[in-house]
C-alpha atoms as a printed R data frame, in Angstrom:
   type eleno elety resid chain resno      x        y      z
1  ATOM     1    CA   MET     A     1  9.994 -108.045 72.559
2  ATOM     2    CA   THR     A     2 11.154 -111.651 72.504
3  ATOM     3    CA   ALA     A     3 11.898 -113.905 75.437
4  ATOM     4    CA   ILE     A     4 15.591 -114.008 74.596
5  ATOM     5    CA   SER     A     5 15.962 -110.210 74.692
6  ATOM     6    CA   GLY     A     6 15.280 -110.260 78.438
7  ATOM     7    CA   ILE     A     7 18.250 -112.567 79.123
8  ATOM     8    CA   PRO     A     8 21.576 -110.815 79.781
9  ATOM     9    CA   LEU     A     9 24.179 -111.227 77.041
10 ATOM    10    CA   ARG     A    10 26.655 -112.913 79.410
11 ATOM    11    CA   LEU     A    11 24.144 -115.653 80.231
12 ATOM    12    CA   ARG     A    12 23.293 -116.140 76.554
13 ATOM    13    CA   TRP     A    13 26.972 -116.742 75.721
14 ATOM    14    CA   ARG     A    14 27.288 -119.155 78.654
15 ATOM    15    CA   ALA     A    15 24.277 -121.131 77.438
16 ATOM    16    CA   LEU     A    16 25.718 -121.204 73.922
17 ATOM    17    CA   ARG     A    17 29.040 -122.502 75.229
18 ATOM    18    CA   TYR     A    18 27.324 -125.483 76.839
19 ATOM    19    CA   ALA     A    19 24.997 -126.042 73.878
20 ATOM    20    CA   VAL     A    20 27.978 -126.301 71.514
21 ATOM    21    CA   SER     A    21 29.095 -129.432 73.376
22 ATOM    22    CA   PHE     A    22 26.136 -131.247 71.798
23 ATOM    23    CA   VAL     A    23 27.326 -130.551 68.242
24 ATOM    24    CA   GLY     A    24 29.796 -133.476 68.209
25 ATOM    25    CA   PRO     A    25 27.329 -136.148 69.346
26 ATOM    26    CA   ALA     A    26 24.652 -134.775 67.019
27 ATOM    27    CA   LEU     A    27 27.024 -134.896 64.057
28 ATOM    28    CA   GLY     A    28 28.128 -138.383 65.093
29 ATOM    29    CA   PHE     A    29 24.534 -139.558 65.019
30 ATOM    30    CA   LEU     A    30 24.012 -137.839 61.678
31 ATOM    31    CA   SER     A    31 27.145 -139.509 60.283
32 ATOM    32    CA   LEU     A    32 26.059 -142.972 61.387
33 ATOM    33    CA   SER     A    33 22.440 -142.678 60.328
34 ATOM    34    CA   GLY     A    34 22.767 -140.620 57.164
35 ATOM    35    CA   ASP     A    35 24.201 -141.138 53.728
36 ATOM    36    CA   GLY     A    36 26.005 -138.986 51.161
37 ATOM    37    CA   TRP     A    37 27.539 -135.837 52.604
38 ATOM    38    CA   ALA     A    38 26.080 -136.558 56.045
39 ATOM    39    CA   CYS     A    39 28.518 -139.466 56.462
40 ATOM    40    CA   TRP     A    40 31.356 -136.954 56.440
41 ATOM    41    CA   ALA     A    41 29.784 -134.464 58.869
42 ATOM    42    CA   PHE     A    42 31.515 -135.736 62.010
43 ATOM    43    CA   PRO     A    43 34.985 -136.359 60.504
44 ATOM    44    CA   ILE     A    44 34.974 -132.885 58.927
45 ATOM    45    CA   HIS     A    45 33.962 -131.376 62.262
46 ATOM    46    CA   ALA     A    46 36.381 -133.422 64.381
47 ATOM    47    CA   PHE     A    47 39.440 -133.341 62.115
48 ATOM    48    CA   GLY     A    48 38.824 -130.093 60.262
49 ATOM    49    CA   PHE     A    49 36.785 -127.513 62.118
50 ATOM    50    CA   VAL     A    50 38.017 -128.159 65.668
51 ATOM    51    CA   PRO     A    51 41.781 -128.072 64.835
52 ATOM    52    CA   LEU     A    52 41.265 -125.023 62.615
53 ATOM    53    CA   ARG     A    53 39.490 -123.251 65.466
54 ATOM    54    CA   GLU     A    54 42.369 -124.107 67.812
55 ATOM    55    CA   LEU     A    55 44.800 -122.491 65.385
56 ATOM    56    CA   LEU     A    56 42.780 -119.333 64.751
57 ATOM    57    CA   VAL     A    57 41.440 -118.494 68.223
58 ATOM    58    CA   ASP     A    58 43.789 -116.942 70.751
59 ATOM    59    CA   PRO     A    59 44.534 -119.104 73.805
60 ATOM    60    CA   ASP     A    60 42.882 -118.301 77.103
61 ATOM    61    CA   ARG     A    61 45.177 -116.093 79.163
62 ATOM    62    CA   ARG     A    62 43.790 -117.560 82.388
63 ATOM    63    CA   ASN     A    63 45.505 -120.898 81.693
64 ATOM    64    CA   LEU     A    64 48.466 -121.875 83.833
65 ATOM    65    CA   THR     A    65 51.981 -121.089 82.674
66 ATOM    66    CA   THR     A    66 54.574 -123.855 82.404
67 ATOM    67    CA   ALA     A    67 56.158 -122.800 85.708
68 ATOM    68    CA   GLU     A    68 52.783 -122.898 87.476
69 ATOM    69    CA   GLU     A    69 52.045 -126.381 86.101
70 ATOM    70    CA   ARG     A    70 55.297 -127.761 87.542
71 ATOM    71    CA   ARG     A    71 54.355 -126.769 91.108
């Protein structure tokens, strides 16, 4: 039995959601300090992966509708 198996799945996903926010800064550091393919890590992530994810993943249904935003 590992330590992670004792953590509920909901909490593991929540921790992953916050950990993903460090990917951009880490890739930015890698892009500025590396050479070769590493220089392109952040631009590929920022201008490729993130917009592609926005297109492929369904929007959150809990967001406000246009009528609710106007209020």
